[in-house]
Every structure is written in C-alpha cells, then in structure tokens.
DSSP file (Angstrom, degrees, kcal/mol; ACC not computed):
  #  RESIDUE AA STRUCTURE BP1 BP2  ACC     N-H-->O    O-->H-N    N-H-->O    O-->H-N    TCO  KAPPA ALPHA  PHI   PSI    X-CA   Y-CA   Z-CA
    1    1 A X              0   0    0      0, 0.0     2,-0.5     0, 0.0    92,-0.1   0.000 360.0 360.0 360.0 129.8  -13.9  -35.6  -16.0
    2    2 A X        -     0   0    0      2,-0.0     2,-0.6    88,-0.0    84,-0.0  -0.754 360.0-153.7 -91.8 127.3  -14.9  -32.5  -14.1
    3    3 A X        -     0   0    0     -2,-0.5     2,-0.6    83,-0.1    86,-0.1  -0.903  16.2-134.4-106.7 128.2  -18.6  -31.9  -13.5
    4    4 A X        -     0   0    0     -2,-0.6     2,-1.0     1,-0.0     3,-0.1  -0.679  10.3-143.7 -81.7 118.5  -19.6  -28.3  -13.1
    5    5 A X    >>  -     0   0    0     -2,-0.6     3,-1.3     1,-0.2     4,-0.6  -0.743  10.1-164.0 -83.0 103.5  -21.9  -27.7  -10.1
    6    6 A X  H 3> S+     0   0    0     -2,-1.0     4,-1.4     1,-0.3     3,-0.5   0.720  82.2  70.7 -66.3 -24.6  -24.3  -24.9  -11.3
    7    7 A X  H 3> S+     0   0    0      1,-0.2     4,-0.8     2,-0.2    -1,-0.3   0.857  95.2  55.0 -58.5 -36.6  -25.5  -24.1   -7.8
    8    8 A X  H <4 S+     0   0    0     -3,-1.3     4,-0.3     1,-0.2    -1,-0.2   0.817 102.5  57.6 -71.1 -30.2  -22.0  -22.6   -7.1
    9    9 A X  H >< S+     0   0    0     -4,-0.6     3,-0.7    -3,-0.5    -1,-0.2   0.894 108.6  44.9 -67.2 -40.5  -22.3  -20.2  -10.1
   10   10 A X  H 3< S+     0   0    0     -4,-1.4    -1,-0.2     1,-0.2    -2,-0.2   0.630 109.9  55.2 -81.4 -11.9  -25.5  -18.7   -8.8
   11   11 A X  T 3< S+     0   0    0     -4,-0.8    -1,-0.2    -3,-0.2    -2,-0.2   0.368  74.3 132.6 -93.1   0.1  -24.1  -18.3   -5.3
   12   12 A X    X>  -     0   0    0     -3,-0.7     3,-0.9    -4,-0.3     4,-0.7  -0.347  51.3-149.1 -61.9 127.7  -21.1  -16.3   -6.4
   13   13 A X  H 3> S+     0   0    0      1,-0.3     4,-1.3     2,-0.2    -1,-0.2   0.663  93.0  65.4 -75.9 -16.4  -20.8  -13.3   -4.1
   14   14 A X  H 3> S+     0   0    0      2,-0.2     4,-2.2     1,-0.2    -1,-0.3   0.804  92.6  62.9 -72.9 -28.2  -19.3  -11.1   -6.9
   15   15 A X  H <> S+     0   0    0     -3,-0.9     4,-1.8     1,-0.2    -2,-0.2   0.925 103.6  48.6 -64.3 -47.1  -22.7  -11.3   -8.9
   16   16 A X  H  X S+     0   0    0     -4,-0.7     4,-2.1     1,-0.2    -1,-0.2   0.914 110.8  49.7 -60.5 -46.4  -24.6   -9.5   -6.0
   17   17 A X  H  X S+     0   0    0     -4,-1.3     4,-2.5     1,-0.2    -1,-0.2   0.904 109.5  50.6 -56.9 -44.2  -22.0   -6.8   -5.8
   18   18 A X  H  X S+     0   0    0     -4,-2.2     4,-2.2     1,-0.2    -1,-0.2   0.897 108.4  53.4 -67.1 -37.9  -22.0   -6.1   -9.6
   19   19 A X  H  X S+     0   0    0     -4,-1.8     4,-1.9     2,-0.2    -1,-0.2   0.918 110.5  47.0 -62.2 -47.2  -25.9   -5.9   -9.4
   20   20 A X  H  X S+     0   0    0     -4,-2.1     4,-2.2     1,-0.2    -2,-0.2   0.880 112.2  51.1 -67.6 -38.8  -25.6   -3.2   -6.6
   21   21 A X  H  X S+     0   0    0     -4,-2.5     4,-2.0     2,-0.2    -2,-0.2   0.890 108.4  48.8 -66.1 -39.2  -23.0   -1.3   -8.5
   22   22 A X  H  X S+     0   0    0     -4,-2.2     4,-1.9     2,-0.2    -1,-0.2   0.881 111.9  49.8 -67.6 -37.8  -24.9   -1.1  -11.7
   23   23 A X  H  X S+     0   0    0     -4,-1.9     4,-2.3     1,-0.2    -2,-0.2   0.897 109.0  52.8 -61.6 -39.6  -27.9    0.1   -9.8
   24   24 A X  H  X S+     0   0    0     -4,-2.2     4,-2.8     2,-0.2    -2,-0.2   0.887 108.6  49.7 -66.8 -41.4  -25.8    2.7   -8.1
   25   25 A X  H  X S+     0   0    0     -4,-2.0     4,-2.2     2,-0.2    -1,-0.2   0.891 109.7  51.7 -66.6 -33.6  -24.5    4.0  -11.5
   26   26 A X  H  X S+     0   0    0     -4,-1.9     4,-2.1     2,-0.2    -2,-0.2   0.936 112.5  46.1 -64.8 -46.1  -28.1    4.2  -12.8
   27   27 A X  H  X S+     0   0    0     -4,-2.3     4,-2.9     1,-0.2    -2,-0.2   0.916 112.5  49.4 -64.5 -44.5  -29.0    6.2   -9.7
   28   28 A X  H  X S+     0   0    0     -4,-2.8     4,-2.7     2,-0.2    -1,-0.2   0.878 109.1  54.3 -57.9 -39.7  -26.0    8.5  -10.0
   29   29 A X  H  X S+     0   0    0     -4,-2.2     4,-2.3     2,-0.2    -2,-0.2   0.927 110.0  45.4 -61.2 -48.0  -26.8    9.1  -13.7
   30   30 A X  H  X S+     0   0    0     -4,-2.1     4,-2.8     2,-0.2    -2,-0.2   0.954 113.4  48.8 -62.2 -51.7  -30.3   10.2  -12.9
   31   31 A X  H  X S+     0   0    0     -4,-2.9     4,-3.0     1,-0.2     5,-0.2   0.922 110.0  52.7 -55.2 -44.5  -29.1   12.5  -10.1
   32   32 A X  H  X S+     0   0    0     -4,-2.7     4,-2.3     1,-0.2    -1,-0.2   0.932 111.3  46.4 -57.1 -47.5  -26.4   14.0  -12.3
   33   33 A X  H  X S+     0   0    0     -4,-2.3     4,-2.1     2,-0.2    -1,-0.2   0.917 113.0  49.5 -58.5 -45.1  -29.1   14.7  -15.0
   34   34 A X  H  X S+     0   0    0     -4,-2.8     4,-2.4     1,-0.2    -2,-0.2   0.935 111.9  48.2 -63.4 -46.0  -31.4   16.2  -12.4
   35   35 A X  H  X S+     0   0    0     -4,-3.0     4,-2.8     1,-0.2    -1,-0.2   0.870 109.9  52.1 -59.0 -38.8  -28.7   18.4  -11.0
   36   36 A X  H  X S+     0   0    0     -4,-2.3     4,-1.8    -5,-0.2    -1,-0.2   0.886 109.7  49.0 -68.1 -38.6  -27.7   19.6  -14.4
   37   37 A X  H  X S+     0   0    0     -4,-2.1     4,-2.0     2,-0.2     5,-0.3   0.942 110.4  52.1 -66.0 -45.2  -31.3   20.6  -15.1
   38   38 A X  H  X S+     0   0    0     -4,-2.4     4,-2.6     1,-0.2    -2,-0.2   0.947 109.4  50.1 -56.2 -48.3  -31.4   22.4  -11.7
   39   39 A X  H  < S+     0   0    0     -4,-2.8    -1,-0.2     1,-0.2    -2,-0.2   0.863 105.9  54.5 -63.6 -33.6  -28.3   24.3  -12.6
   40   40 A X  H  < S+     0   0    0     -4,-1.8     3,-0.4     1,-0.2    -1,-0.2   0.896 119.1  33.8 -68.4 -35.9  -29.6   25.4  -16.0
   41   41 A X  H  < S+     0   0    0     -4,-2.0     2,-0.2     1,-0.2    -2,-0.2   0.750 131.1  32.1 -90.9 -22.0  -32.8   26.9  -14.4
   42   42 A X    ><  +     0   0    0     -4,-2.6     3,-1.8    -5,-0.3    -1,-0.2  -0.611  64.2 168.2-133.1  68.3  -31.2   28.1  -11.2
   43   43 A X  G >   +     0   0    0     -3,-0.4     3,-1.0     1,-0.3    -1,-0.1   0.655  69.1  73.3 -62.5 -10.5  -27.5   29.1  -11.9
   44   44 A X  G 3  S+     0   0    0      1,-0.2     3,-0.3     2,-0.1    -1,-0.3   0.696  92.8  54.3 -75.4 -17.8  -27.1   30.8   -8.5
   45   45 A X  G <> S+     0   0    0     -3,-1.8     4,-2.4     1,-0.2    -1,-0.2   0.086  70.1 113.4-101.6  24.2  -27.0   27.4   -6.7
   46   46 A X  H <> S+     0   0    0     -3,-1.0     4,-3.1     1,-0.2     5,-0.2   0.925  74.2  52.6 -60.5 -47.3  -24.3   26.0   -8.7
   47   47 A X  H  > S+     0   0    0     -3,-0.3     4,-2.3     1,-0.2    -1,-0.2   0.926 111.9  45.2 -56.9 -48.3  -21.8   25.9   -5.7
   48   48 A X  H  > S+     0   0    0      2,-0.2     4,-2.3     1,-0.2    -1,-0.2   0.879 113.2  51.5 -73.4 -33.8  -24.2   24.0   -3.4
   49   49 A X  H  X S+     0   0    0     -4,-2.4     4,-2.4     1,-0.2    -2,-0.2   0.958 111.2  46.8 -66.8 -45.3  -25.1   21.5   -6.3
   50   50 A X  H  X S+     0   0    0     -4,-3.1     4,-2.6     1,-0.2    -2,-0.2   0.913 112.3  50.5 -58.7 -41.6  -21.4   20.8   -6.9
   51   51 A X  H  X S+     0   0    0     -4,-2.3     4,-2.3    -5,-0.2    -1,-0.2   0.921 111.9  48.5 -65.8 -40.0  -20.8   20.3   -3.1
   52   52 A X  H  X S+     0   0    0     -4,-2.3     4,-2.8     2,-0.2     5,-0.2   0.925 112.4  48.6 -63.5 -44.8  -23.9   17.9   -2.9
   53   53 A X  H  X S+     0   0    0     -4,-2.4     4,-2.8     2,-0.2     5,-0.2   0.901 110.4  50.1 -60.7 -45.9  -22.6   15.9   -5.9
   54   54 A X  H  X S+     0   0    0     -4,-2.6     4,-2.9    -5,-0.2     5,-0.2   0.907 111.2  49.9 -61.5 -42.5  -19.1   15.7   -4.5
   55   55 A X  H  X S+     0   0    0     -4,-2.3     4,-2.9     2,-0.2     5,-0.3   0.975 112.5  46.2 -60.8 -53.5  -20.6   14.4   -1.2
   56   56 A X  H  X S+     0   0    0     -4,-2.8     4,-2.5     1,-0.2     5,-0.3   0.937 114.2  47.9 -63.1 -43.1  -22.7   11.8   -2.9
   57   57 A X  H  X S+     0   0    0     -4,-2.8     4,-2.7    -5,-0.2    -1,-0.2   0.949 113.1  49.3 -60.4 -44.3  -19.8   10.6   -5.2
   58   58 A X  H  X S+     0   0    0     -4,-2.9     4,-2.4    -5,-0.2     5,-0.2   0.941 113.1  45.5 -61.6 -43.3  -17.4   10.5   -2.1
   59   59 A X  H  X S+     0   0    0     -4,-2.9     4,-2.8    -5,-0.2    -1,-0.2   0.918 113.4  49.4 -65.7 -39.9  -19.9    8.4    0.0
   60   60 A X  H  X S+     0   0    0     -4,-2.5     4,-2.8    -5,-0.3     5,-0.3   0.910 110.7  50.4 -68.2 -38.2  -20.6    6.1   -2.9
   61   61 A X  H  X S+     0   0    0     -4,-2.7     4,-2.0    -5,-0.3    -1,-0.2   0.909 113.4  45.4 -65.4 -38.2  -16.9    5.6   -3.5
   62   62 A X  H  X S+     0   0    0     -4,-2.4     4,-2.4    -5,-0.2     5,-0.2   0.926 114.3  48.9 -72.5 -41.7  -16.2    4.8    0.1
   63   63 A X  H  X S+     0   0    0     -4,-2.8     4,-2.4    -5,-0.2    -2,-0.2   0.953 116.2  41.2 -60.5 -50.6  -19.2    2.5    0.4
   64   64 A X  H  X S+     0   0    0     -4,-2.8     4,-2.7     2,-0.2     5,-0.2   0.828 110.0  59.5 -67.7 -34.2  -18.4    0.5   -2.8
   65   65 A X  H  X S+     0   0    0     -4,-2.0     4,-2.0    -5,-0.3    -2,-0.2   0.966 110.8  41.8 -55.4 -54.5  -14.6    0.5   -1.9
   66   66 A X  H  X S+     0   0    0     -4,-2.4     4,-2.4     1,-0.2     5,-0.2   0.913 114.5  51.3 -64.0 -39.1  -15.5   -1.4    1.4
   67   67 A X  H  X S+     0   0    0     -4,-2.4     4,-2.6    -5,-0.2    -1,-0.2   0.890 110.3  48.2 -69.3 -33.0  -18.0   -3.6   -0.3
   68   68 A X  H  X S+     0   0    0     -4,-2.7     4,-2.2     2,-0.2    -1,-0.2   0.912 111.5  49.9 -70.5 -34.0  -15.6   -4.7   -3.0
   69   69 A X  H  X S+     0   0    0     -4,-2.0     4,-1.5    -5,-0.2    -2,-0.2   0.955 114.3  45.1 -65.0 -47.8  -12.9   -5.4   -0.4
   70   70 A X  H  X S+     0   0    0     -4,-2.4     4,-2.3     1,-0.2    -2,-0.2   0.893 112.9  51.8 -62.0 -41.9  -15.4   -7.5    1.6
   71   71 A X  H  X S+     0   0    0     -4,-2.6     4,-3.0    -5,-0.2    -1,-0.2   0.836 104.2  56.1 -68.7 -30.5  -16.6   -9.2   -1.5
   72   72 A X  H  X S+     0   0    0     -4,-2.2     4,-2.2     2,-0.2    -1,-0.2   0.871 107.6  48.5 -66.7 -35.5  -13.1  -10.2   -2.6
   73   73 A X  H  X S+     0   0    0     -4,-1.5     4,-2.1     2,-0.2    -2,-0.2   0.943 113.0  48.4 -68.7 -42.4  -12.6  -11.9    0.6
   74   74 A X  H  X S+     0   0    0     -4,-2.3     4,-2.7     1,-0.2    -2,-0.2   0.940 111.4  50.5 -52.5 -49.5  -15.9  -13.7    0.2
   75   75 A X  H  X S+     0   0    0     -4,-3.0     4,-2.7     1,-0.2     5,-0.3   0.887 107.2  52.5 -63.4 -38.8  -15.1  -14.6   -3.3
   76   76 A X  H  X S+     0   0    0     -4,-2.2     4,-1.8     2,-0.2    -1,-0.2   0.909 112.4  45.3 -59.9 -42.9  -11.7  -16.1   -2.4
   77   77 A X  H  X S+     0   0    0     -4,-2.1     4,-2.3     2,-0.2    -2,-0.2   0.878 112.3  53.4 -65.9 -35.6  -13.2  -18.2    0.3
   78   78 A X  H  X S+     0   0    0     -4,-2.7     4,-2.2    -5,-0.2    -2,-0.2   0.937 111.5  42.6 -64.3 -46.4  -15.9  -19.2   -2.1
   79   79 A X  H  X S+     0   0    0     -4,-2.7     4,-2.6     2,-0.2     5,-0.2   0.814 112.3  55.0 -73.9 -31.8  -13.5  -20.4   -4.9
   80   80 A X  H  X S+     0   0    0     -4,-1.8     4,-1.7    -5,-0.3    -1,-0.2   0.937 111.8  43.7 -60.9 -48.3  -11.2  -22.1   -2.4
   81   81 A X  H  X S+     0   0    0     -4,-2.3     4,-2.2     2,-0.2    -2,-0.2   0.897 113.9  52.3 -64.0 -41.0  -14.2  -24.1   -1.1
   82   82 A X  H  X S+     0   0    0     -4,-2.2     4,-1.7     1,-0.2    -2,-0.2   0.940 113.2  41.4 -59.9 -52.4  -15.4  -24.8   -4.7
   83   83 A X  H  X S+     0   0    0     -4,-2.6     4,-2.3     1,-0.2    -1,-0.2   0.790 110.8  58.9 -73.3 -25.8  -12.0  -26.1   -6.0
   84   84 A X  H  X S+     0   0    0     -4,-1.7     4,-2.2    -5,-0.2    -1,-0.2   0.940 109.9  42.7 -61.1 -47.1  -11.6  -28.1   -2.8
   85   85 A X  H  X S+     0   0    0     -4,-2.2     4,-2.1     1,-0.2    -2,-0.2   0.839 111.4  54.1 -71.9 -30.4  -14.8  -30.0   -3.4
   86   86 A X  H  X S+     0   0    0     -4,-1.7     4,-2.4     2,-0.2    -1,-0.2   0.918 110.8  48.0 -65.7 -43.6  -14.0  -30.4   -7.1
   87   87 A X  H  X S+     0   0    0     -4,-2.3     4,-2.1     1,-0.2    -2,-0.2   0.891 111.6  49.6 -65.7 -38.0  -10.6  -32.0   -6.0
   88   88 A X  H  X S+     0   0    0     -4,-2.2     4,-1.5     2,-0.2    -1,-0.2   0.909 109.7  50.7 -66.3 -39.6  -12.4  -34.3   -3.5
   89   89 A X  H  X S+     0   0    0     -4,-2.1     4,-2.3     1,-0.2     3,-0.2   0.915 109.8  50.8 -68.7 -40.3  -14.9  -35.3   -6.2
   90   90 A X  H  X S+     0   0    0     -4,-2.4     4,-2.0     1,-0.2    -1,-0.2   0.902 107.5  53.7 -59.9 -41.5  -12.0  -36.2   -8.6
   91   91 A X  H  < S+     0   0    0     -4,-2.1    -1,-0.2     1,-0.2    -2,-0.2   0.820 108.6  48.5 -66.9 -26.2  -10.4  -38.2   -6.0
   92   92 A X  H  < S+     0   0    0     -4,-1.5    -2,-0.2    -3,-0.2    -1,-0.2   0.861 111.4  50.0 -78.8 -34.5  -13.5  -40.2   -5.5
   93   93 A X  H  <        0   0    0     -4,-2.3    -2,-0.2     1,-0.2    -1,-0.2   0.857 360.0 360.0 -68.1 -35.2  -14.0  -40.9   -9.3
   94   94 A X     <        0   0    0     -4,-2.0    -1,-0.2    -5,-0.2    -2,-0.1   0.493 360.0 360.0 -71.7 360.0  -10.4  -42.0   -9.8
C-alpha cells in the first residue's frame, strides 16, 4: 500500500513557476489594455507603442523560457527523489 506524502505535493517546483506565469499574464493583459487606450487617444505614437510591446513580449518569452527549462530539471530531480523514497518505503513494508 502506497502512502502519499503530502509535503512533496506542496514542494513541487512547477507550482511556483505556474504562479509566476499566471501573474505575468495578468500584468501583460493590463499593459496591453493600457497601451490600447493610449493608442486610441494618441494615434501618433502607435509605432513606439508597438515597439515597446514587442520588447516586453520578447523579454517575457526569454525569461519564462529559461525558467521553464530550469523548472523542468528541478521537477525531474524532485520526482526521481520522490519515487525513490516511495520504493524504499515499500521495501521496508514488505
């Protein structure tokens, strides 16, 4: 019989990453709305606004691309350790 150790669920490294990504999407949504309002009232700055939005999107994509890659490595180590401990516990119970 396997006993699920709940402390491992709360220490999952993917959970922190998903929280950061959702916060980033909220921030990007707010910035997009603000830029759209700015374009409506000042259509002359359309080119600069698009350039700024592309820079923000590019930096976010790079940042989270590297974060996801790092988090996948952490997650793999985490689950290997978790299943190794489960196997050890099963060995002790048998």
